[in-house]
CHARMM-style PDB file with segment names, atoms N, HN, CA, C and O in Angstrom:
ATOM      1  N   UNK     1      25.776  16.948 -71.622  1.00  0.00      PROA
ATOM      2  CA  UNK     1      26.187  15.597 -71.215  1.00  0.00      PROA
ATOM      3  C   UNK     1      26.163  15.452 -69.695  1.00  0.00      PROA
ATOM      4  O   UNK     1      25.668  14.463 -69.154  1.00  0.00      PROA
ATOM      5  N   UNK     2      26.712  16.466 -69.022  1.00  0.00      PROA
ATOM      6  HN  UNK     2      27.114  17.269 -69.461  1.00  0.00      PROA
ATOM      7  CA  UNK     2      26.743  16.439 -67.567  1.00  0.00      PROA
ATOM      8  C   UNK     2      25.335  16.491 -66.989  1.00  0.00      PROA
ATOM      9  O   UNK     2      25.034  15.849 -65.983  1.00  0.00      PROA
ATOM     10  N   UNK     3      24.476  17.274 -67.651  1.00  0.00      PROA
ATOM     11  HN  UNK     3      24.720  17.795 -68.469  1.00  0.00      PROA
ATOM     12  CA  UNK     3      23.084  17.411 -67.224  1.00  0.00      PROA
ATOM     13  C   UNK     3      22.353  16.075 -67.353  1.00  0.00      PROA
ATOM     14  O   UNK     3      21.574  15.687 -66.482  1.00  0.00      PROA
ATOM     15  N   UNK     4      22.624  15.385 -68.460  1.00  0.00      PROA
ATOM     16  HN  UNK     4      23.256  15.701 -69.167  1.00  0.00      PROA
ATOM     17  CA  UNK     4      21.995  14.086 -68.715  1.00  0.00      PROA
ATOM     18  C   UNK     4      22.390  13.084 -67.637  1.00  0.00      PROA
ATOM     19  O   UNK     4      21.558  12.319 -67.149  1.00  0.00      PROA
ATOM     20  N   UNK     5      23.664  13.099 -67.274  1.00  0.00      PROA
ATOM     21  HN  UNK     5      24.340  13.721 -67.671  1.00  0.00      PROA
ATOM     22  CA  UNK     5      24.165  12.201 -66.244  1.00  0.00      PROA
ATOM     23  C   UNK     5      23.473  12.456 -64.903  1.00  0.00      PROA
ATOM     24  O   UNK     5      23.106  11.519 -64.194  1.00  0.00      PROA
ATOM     25  N   UNK     6      23.303  13.723 -64.571  1.00  0.00      PROA
ATOM     26  HN  UNK     6      23.601  14.484 -65.146  1.00  0.00      PROA
ATOM     27  CA  UNK     6      22.621  14.094 -63.334  1.00  0.00      PROA
ATOM     28  C   UNK     6      21.165  13.636 -63.355  1.00  0.00      PROA
ATOM     29  O   UNK     6      20.630  13.182 -62.344  1.00  0.00      PROA
ATOM     30  N   UNK     7      20.536  13.761 -64.516  1.00  0.00      PROA
ATOM     31  HN  UNK     7      20.971  14.131 -65.337  1.00  0.00      PROA
ATOM     32  CA  UNK     7      19.142  13.350 -64.660  1.00  0.00      PROA
ATOM     33  C   UNK     7      19.003  11.840 -64.470  1.00  0.00      PROA
ATOM     34  O   UNK     7      18.088  11.370 -63.794  1.00  0.00      PROA
ATOM     35  N   UNK     8      19.913  11.095 -65.071  1.00  0.00      PROA
ATOM     36  HN  UNK     8      20.656  11.477 -65.621  1.00  0.00      PROA
ATOM     37  CA  UNK     8      19.901   9.634 -64.948  1.00  0.00      PROA
ATOM     38  C   UNK     8      20.098   9.225 -63.490  1.00  0.00      PROA
ATOM     39  O   UNK     8      19.435   8.314 -62.996  1.00  0.00      PROA
ATOM     40  N   UNK     9      21.018   9.911 -62.807  1.00  0.00      PROA
ATOM     41  HN  UNK     9      21.557  10.651 -63.208  1.00  0.00      PROA
ATOM     42  CA  UNK     9      21.266   9.632 -61.392  1.00  0.00      PROA
ATOM     43  C   UNK     9      20.016   9.876 -60.558  1.00  0.00      PROA
ATOM     44  O   UNK     9      19.678   9.082 -59.680  1.00  0.00      PROA
ATOM     45  N   UNK    10      19.331  10.986 -60.841  1.00  0.00      PROA
ATOM     46  HN  UNK    10      19.605  11.631 -61.554  1.00  0.00      PROA
ATOM     47  CA  UNK    10      18.111  11.340 -60.096  1.00  0.00      PROA
ATOM     48  C   UNK    10      17.013  10.313 -60.322  1.00  0.00      PROA
ATOM     49  O   UNK    10      16.365   9.860 -59.379  1.00  0.00      PROA
ATOM     50  N   UNK    11      16.814   9.952 -61.585  1.00  0.00      PROA
ATOM     51  HN  UNK    11      17.340  10.320 -62.351  1.00  0.00      PROA
ATOM     52  CA  UNK    11      15.778   8.970 -61.931  1.00  0.00      PROA
ATOM     53  C   UNK    11      16.078   7.629 -61.263  1.00  0.00      PROA
ATOM     54  O   UNK    11      15.182   6.990 -60.710  1.00  0.00      PROA
ATOM     55  N   UNK    12      17.326   7.212 -61.317  1.00  0.00      PROA
ATOM     56  HN  UNK    12      18.053   7.730 -61.766  1.00  0.00      PROA
ATOM     57  CA  UNK    12      17.736   5.948 -60.706  1.00  0.00      PROA
ATOM     58  C   UNK    12      17.514   5.977 -59.200  1.00  0.00      PROA
ATOM     59  O   UNK    12      17.028   5.009 -58.614  1.00  0.00      PROA
ATOM     60  N   UNK    13      17.878   7.105 -58.577  1.00  0.00      PROA
ATOM     61  HN  UNK    13      18.272   7.891 -59.053  1.00  0.00      PROA
ATOM     62  CA  UNK    13      17.711   7.265 -57.135  1.00  0.00      PROA
ATOM     63  C   UNK    13      16.241   7.184 -56.731  1.00  0.00      PROA
ATOM     64  O   UNK    13      15.884   6.502 -55.771  1.00  0.00      PROA
ATOM     65  N   UNK    14      15.390   7.897 -57.485  1.00  0.00      PROA
ATOM     66  HN  UNK    14      15.681   8.451 -58.266  1.00  0.00      PROA
ATOM     67  CA  UNK    14      13.946   7.896 -57.200  1.00  0.00      PROA
ATOM     68  C   UNK    14      13.367   6.497 -57.378  1.00  0.00      PROA
ATOM     69  O   UNK    14      12.573   6.039 -56.556  1.00  0.00      PROA
ATOM     70  N   UNK    15      13.768   5.817 -58.457  1.00  0.00      PROA
ATOM     71  HN  UNK    15      14.414   6.189 -59.125  1.00  0.00      PROA
ATOM     72  CA  UNK    15      13.278   4.471 -58.749  1.00  0.00      PROA
ATOM     73  C   UNK    15      13.692   3.477 -57.661  1.00  0.00      PROA
ATOM     74  O   UNK    15      12.898   2.640 -57.232  1.00  0.00      PROA
ATOM     75  N   UNK    16      14.946   3.586 -57.224  1.00  0.00      PROA
ATOM     76  HN  UNK    16      15.591   4.266 -57.573  1.00  0.00      PROA
ATOM     77  CA  UNK    16      15.449   2.699 -56.181  1.00  0.00      PROA
ATOM     78  C   UNK    16      14.722   2.946 -54.861  1.00  0.00      PROA
ATOM     79  O   UNK    16      14.395   2.004 -54.140  1.00  0.00      PROA
ATOM     80  N   UNK    17      14.470   4.221 -54.550  1.00  0.00      PROA
ATOM     81  HN  UNK    17      14.735   4.987 -55.136  1.00  0.00      PROA
ATOM     82  CA  UNK    17      13.759   4.563 -53.324  1.00  0.00      PROA
ATOM     83  C   UNK    17      12.341   3.999 -53.348  1.00  0.00      PROA
ATOM     84  O   UNK    17      11.850   3.457 -52.358  1.00  0.00      PROA
ATOM     85  N   UNK    18      11.694   4.144 -54.514  1.00  0.00      PROA
ATOM     86  HN  UNK    18      12.093   4.584 -55.318  1.00  0.00      PROA
ATOM     87  CA  UNK    18      10.337   3.625 -54.690  1.00  0.00      PROA
ATOM     88  C   UNK    18      10.317   2.112 -54.512  1.00  0.00      PROA
ATOM     89  O   UNK    18       9.454   1.568 -53.823  1.00  0.00      PROA
ATOM     90  N   UNK    19      11.277   1.444 -55.141  1.00  0.00      PROA
ATOM     91  HN  UNK    19      11.977   1.887 -55.701  1.00  0.00      PROA
ATOM     92  CA  UNK    19      11.377  -0.003 -55.081  1.00  0.00      PROA
ATOM     93  C   UNK    19      11.603  -0.465 -53.648  1.00  0.00      PROA
ATOM     94  O   UNK    19      10.989  -1.429 -53.191  1.00  0.00      PROA
ATOM     95  N   UNK    20      12.492   0.231 -52.943  1.00  0.00      PROA
ATOM     96  HN  UNK    20      12.991   1.014 -53.314  1.00  0.00      PROA
ATOM     97  CA  UNK    20      12.798  -0.098 -51.558  1.00  0.00      PROA
ATOM     98  C   UNK    20      11.573   0.089 -50.671  1.00  0.00      PROA
ATOM     99  O   UNK    20      11.306  -0.730 -49.791  1.00  0.00      PROA
ATOM    100  N   UNK    21      10.830   1.171 -50.906  1.00  0.00      PROA
ATOM    101  HN  UNK    21      11.048   1.836 -51.621  1.00  0.00      PROA
ATOM    102  CA  UNK    21       9.625   1.451 -50.134  1.00  0.00      PROA
ATOM    103  C   UNK    21       8.574   0.358 -50.349  1.00  0.00      PROA
ATOM    104  O   UNK    21       7.934  -0.097 -49.401  1.00  0.00      PROA
ATOM    105  N   UNK    22       8.409  -0.053 -51.599  1.00  0.00      PROA
ATOM    106  HN  UNK    22       8.929   0.317 -52.370  1.00  0.00      PROA
ATOM    107  CA  UNK    22       7.450  -1.110 -51.919  1.00  0.00      PROA
ATOM    108  C   UNK    22       7.871  -2.428 -51.294  1.00  0.00      PROA
ATOM    109  O   UNK    22       7.033  -3.176 -50.792  1.00  0.00      PROA
ATOM    110  N   UNK    23       9.161  -2.713 -51.322  1.00  0.00      PROA
ATOM    111  HN  UNK    23       9.842  -2.105 -51.731  1.00  0.00      PROA
ATOM    112  CA  UNK    23       9.705  -3.931 -50.740  1.00  0.00      PROA
ATOM    113  C   UNK    23       9.477  -3.955 -49.228  1.00  0.00      PROA
ATOM    114  O   UNK    23       9.079  -4.976 -48.666  1.00  0.00      PROA
ATOM    115  N   UNK    24       9.735  -2.818 -48.581  1.00  0.00      PROA
ATOM    116  HN  UNK    24      10.058  -1.989 -49.038  1.00  0.00      PROA
ATOM    117  CA  UNK    24       9.543  -2.708 -47.132  1.00  0.00      PROA
ATOM    118  C   UNK    24       8.080  -2.876 -46.766  1.00  0.00      PROA
ATOM    119  O   UNK    24       7.748  -3.537 -45.782  1.00  0.00      PROA
ATOM    120  N   UNK    25       7.201  -2.267 -47.569  1.00  0.00      PROA
ATOM    121  HN  UNK    25       7.471  -1.729 -48.368  1.00  0.00      PROA
ATOM    122  CA  UNK    25       5.768  -2.378 -47.324  1.00  0.00      PROA
ATOM    123  C   UNK    25       5.325  -3.835 -47.473  1.00  0.00      PROA
ATOM    124  O   UNK    25       4.545  -4.338 -46.664  1.00  0.00      PROA
ATOM    125  N   UNK    26       5.827  -4.505 -48.508  1.00  0.00      PROA
ATOM    126  HN  UNK    26       6.461  -4.096 -49.165  1.00  0.00      PROA
ATOM    127  CA  UNK    26       5.493  -5.905 -48.761  1.00  0.00      PROA
ATOM    128  C   UNK    26       5.955  -6.791 -47.605  1.00  0.00      PROA
ATOM    129  O   UNK    26       5.217  -7.659 -47.137  1.00  0.00      PROA
ATOM    130  N   UNK    27       7.200  -6.554 -47.149  1.00  0.00      PROA
ATOM    131  HN  UNK    27       7.799  -5.849 -47.530  1.00  0.00      PROA
ATOM    132  CA  UNK    27       7.739  -7.326 -46.032  1.00  0.00      PROA
ATOM    133  C   UNK    27       6.968  -7.042 -44.750  1.00  0.00      PROA
ATOM    134  O   UNK    27       6.751  -7.938 -43.934  1.00  0.00      PROA
ATOM    135  N   UNK    28       6.560  -5.803 -44.580  1.00  0.00      PROA
ATOM    136  HN  UNK    28       6.736  -5.075 -45.243  1.00  0.00      PROA
ATOM    137  CA  UNK    28       5.785  -5.411 -43.406  1.00  0.00      PROA
ATOM    138  C   UNK    28       4.445  -6.123 -43.366  1.00  0.00      PROA
ATOM    139  O   UNK    28       4.011  -6.595 -42.316  1.00  0.00      PROA
ATOM    140  N   UNK    29       3.785  -6.198 -44.536  1.00  0.00      PROA
ATOM    141  HN  UNK    29       4.138  -5.814 -45.389  1.00  0.00      PROA
ATOM    142  CA  UNK    29       2.496  -6.877 -44.640  1.00  0.00      PROA
ATOM    143  C   UNK    29       2.677  -8.367 -44.359  1.00  0.00      PROA
ATOM    144  O   UNK    29       1.872  -8.975 -43.653  1.00  0.00      PROA
ATOM    145  N   UNK    30       3.733  -8.948 -44.911  1.00  0.00      PROA
ATOM    146  HN  UNK    30       4.388  -8.455 -45.485  1.00  0.00      PROA
ATOM    147  CA  UNK    30       3.997 -10.373 -44.705  1.00  0.00      PROA
ATOM    148  C   UNK    30       4.230 -10.685 -43.233  1.00  0.00      PROA
ATOM    149  O   UNK    30       3.658 -11.635 -42.699  1.00  0.00      PROA
ATOM    150  N   UNK    31       5.071  -9.886 -42.575  1.00  0.00      PROA
ATOM    151  HN  UNK    31       5.536  -9.114 -43.009  1.00  0.00      PROA
ATOM    152  CA  UNK    31       5.388 -10.139 -41.175  1.00  0.00      PROA
ATOM    153  C   UNK    31       4.159  -9.912 -40.295  1.00  0.00      PROA
ATOM    154  O   UNK    31       3.984 -10.583 -39.278  1.00  0.00      PROA
ATOM    155  N   UNK    32       3.305  -8.956 -40.695  1.00  0.00      PROA
ATOM    156  HN  UNK    32       3.447  -8.410 -41.521  1.00  0.00      PROA
ATOM    157  CA  UNK    32       2.082  -8.692 -39.948  1.00  0.00      PROA
ATOM    158  C   UNK    32       1.148  -9.893 -40.057  1.00  0.00      PROA
ATOM    159  O   UNK    32       0.519 -10.298 -39.079  1.00  0.00      PROA
ATOM    160  N   UNK    33       1.067 -10.453 -41.261  1.00  0.00      PROA
ATOM    161  HN  UNK    33       1.577 -10.124 -42.055  1.00  0.00      PROA
ATOM    162  CA  UNK    33       0.205 -11.612 -41.496  1.00  0.00      PROA
ATOM    163  C   UNK    33       0.675 -12.807 -40.676  1.00  0.00      PROA
ATOM    164  O   UNK    33      -0.133 -13.514 -40.074  1.00  0.00      PROA
ATOM    165  N   UNK    34       1.975 -13.025 -40.657  1.00  0.00      PROA
ATOM    166  HN  UNK    34       2.632 -12.451 -41.145  1.00  0.00      PROA
ATOM    167  CA  UNK    34       2.557 -14.125 -39.877  1.00  0.00      PROA
ATOM    168  C   UNK    34       2.281 -13.900 -38.392  1.00  0.00      PROA
ATOM    169  O   UNK    34       1.947 -14.835 -37.663  1.00  0.00      PROA
ATOM    170  N   UNK    35       2.422 -12.657 -37.957  1.00  0.00      PROA
ATOM    171  HN  UNK    35       2.693 -11.897 -38.549  1.00  0.00      PROA
ATOM    172  CA  UNK    35       2.178 -12.288 -36.560  1.00  0.00      PROA
ATOM    173  C   UNK    35       0.722 -12.552 -36.186  1.00  0.00      PROA
ATOM    174  O   UNK    35       0.444 -13.110 -35.124  1.00  0.00      PROA
ATOM    175  N   UNK    36      -0.200 -12.155 -37.050  1.00  0.00      PROA
ATOM    176  HN  UNK    36       0.026 -11.702 -37.912  1.00  0.00      PROA
ATOM    177  CA  UNK    36      -1.632 -12.356 -36.801  1.00  0.00      PROA
ATOM    178  C   UNK    36      -1.969 -13.842 -36.765  1.00  0.00      PROA
ATOM    179  O   UNK    36      -2.764 -14.282 -35.935  1.00  0.00      PROA
ATOM    180  N   UNK    37      -1.370 -14.605 -37.656  1.00  0.00      PROA
ATOM    181  HN  UNK    37      -0.724 -14.247 -38.330  1.00  0.00      PROA
ATOM    182  CA  UNK    37      -1.629 -16.052 -37.687  1.00  0.00      PROA
ATOM    183  C   UNK    37      -1.151 -16.735 -36.409  1.00  0.00      PROA
ATOM    184  O   UNK    37      -1.802 -17.645 -35.896  1.00  0.00      PROA
ATOM    185  N   UNK    38      -0.004 -16.282 -35.903  1.00  0.00      PROA
ATOM    186  HN  UNK    38       0.524 -15.542 -36.319  1.00  0.00      PROA
ATOM    187  CA  UNK    38       0.526 -16.886 -34.680  1.00  0.00      PROA
ATOM    188  C   UNK    38      -0.340 -16.517 -33.474  1.00  0.00      PROA
ATOM    189  O   UNK    38      -0.424 -17.290 -32.520  1.00  0.00      PROA
ATOM    190  N   UNK    39      -0.985 -15.347 -33.504  1.00  0.00      PROA
ATOM    191  HN  UNK    39      -0.917 -14.719 -34.280  1.00  0.00      PROA
ATOM    192  CA  UNK    39      -1.888 -14.950 -32.422  1.00  0.00      PROA
ATOM    193  C   UNK    39      -3.165 -15.782 -32.494  1.00  0.00      PROA
ATOM    194  O   UNK    39      -3.646 -16.272 -31.472  1.00  0.00      PROA
ATOM    195  N   UNK    40      -3.714 -15.943 -33.700  1.00  0.00      PROA
ATOM    196  HN  UNK    40      -3.323 -15.545 -34.530  1.00  0.00      PROA
ATOM    197  CA  UNK    40      -4.991 -16.631 -33.880  1.00  0.00      PROA
ATOM    198  C   UNK    40      -4.906 -18.136 -33.627  1.00  0.00      PROA
ATOM    199  O   UNK    40      -5.925 -18.779 -33.377  1.00  0.00      PROA
ATOM    200  N   UNK    41      -3.721 -18.688 -33.689  1.00  0.00      PROA
ATOM    201  HN  UNK    41      -2.893 -18.166 -33.892  1.00  0.00      PROA
ATOM    202  CA  UNK    41      -3.567 -20.120 -33.507  1.00  0.00      PROA
ATOM    203  C   UNK    41      -3.856 -20.551 -32.081  1.00  0.00      PROA
ATOM    204  OT1 UNK    41      -3.768 -21.738 -31.766  1.00  0.00      PROA
TER     205      UNK     41
END
């Protein structure tokens, strides 16, 4: 039971980290696009 709980915690942690990384990358791309558009204008 304790092992299962630890496994769930690990999976959740990895999933959250992945999600956060993807979110940051997405926001980075968006801000870069906005930055490029403001330069090109």
